[in-house]
N, C-alpha and C positions, 0 to 999 in steps of 0.2 A: 425197844426194837419195834419198827413198824409192821414187822411181819405178824406180830400180835394184834393189829388192827385189821388184817387183810380177812376177807371174805372168803368162803370156800373157793369161789371162782377165780379169785385173785391167787390162792394158794396153787390152784391145779393149773392154771394159764403160765403161772412163774414157771413151775419144774417141767411143764409141756414146752415151753419155750429153750430154757437151756437143754433139755434133752433132744429138741429137734435140731439144734446145731451142734448135739454131741459137746456139750460144754459142761463137765462135772463141775461143781463148785461144793465140795463136800461141807462146807461150814452151813452154806445157804440150805442145802437139801437137809442137812441136819435139823436145822431150826424149823424149817417147814415141815419136816416128818414129825417133829414135836408138837406143834401147832396143828398141823391136819388130823394127828391122833385125837386131840381134844375136840376137833371139830367135826369128825367124819360123819356123825350122825344128820350134821347139817347140808353133807354134799348132795348133790343131784346126782343121777348114776352116771352122765357124761363126764362129772367130776372126779368121781371114784375111778372110773376107767382109766381116764387120763393120767391121774396122778400115779396108779400103779404103771402104767406104761410108762411113763417118765422114769420111774424109778429104776424100771427094768431095762431101760434102753440105756442108762448110764452106767448100769449094773451098781449102783448105790446100795449098799446094806443098809436095811430098815426094817427089821423082822417084827418090830412092835408096830410099825406103819402097816404092813401086809396083814398081819392078823387082824388090826381094826378096820381097814379096809375091806378084808374078806367078811367081817361080822357085819358091818353096814351095807354092803353089796347084797348079802343074802338077805337082807329086810327088804331091799329094794329092786330085787331082781326082776319081777314083774314088770317095772318101769322101764329095763334095760331095751335098746334097740339093739339089731344084729351087731352094729358096729362095737357098742359098749361089751356085748358078750365076748365079741373076738378079741378085741383089746384086753380084756380083764384076762379071759383064759390064757392068752399069750403071754402077758405080762408075769403070771405066777409060774407057769411054765420055764419061762425066760429065767426065771431068778430060782427055780425049782423050791418055792415055797411050800410046803405042805399044806394043801386046803383041800382035802377031799369033799368036804361038805358043799363048799362053793362050786367045784367042779361038776357035783352033781346035779346042783341048783341050775349052774348055767347050761349043762345038757340037757334037763328037763325043759327049761326055759326055750332052749332053741328047737325043742321038737314039738313046739306047740304050733 
C-alpha cells in the first residue's frame, strides 16, 4: 500500500481533501488512521489539527486515532496557532471524544 509511504503531511492532506468535499471513503480513512497512529509523533500541529478535523467532519469512527492525536497534540500544543487550537477543540467536541486533558491544555494555550 502506498499509504505506508505517505509522510504526515500527505496523510493529513488526503483526509482533509476527502472531508472538504464530504466524501467519506471508509477503507481509506481506516488505512490512514492506522498509519497516522504510528506516525502521529512526526505530525506538525496543523497536520494534527487537520487530521482530527477531517475525521470529525465525515464522522468517521477512529477512537484510537483520536487518542493518539490528543497525546501528540498535548506535546506540541505550545506550537499550535489559533486556528489549530480551534479546529482541534471543534473536532473532539464534534465526535464527543473524551479528552479532558487536551481540552485543558487547549484552553490554557488559548488564554496566553
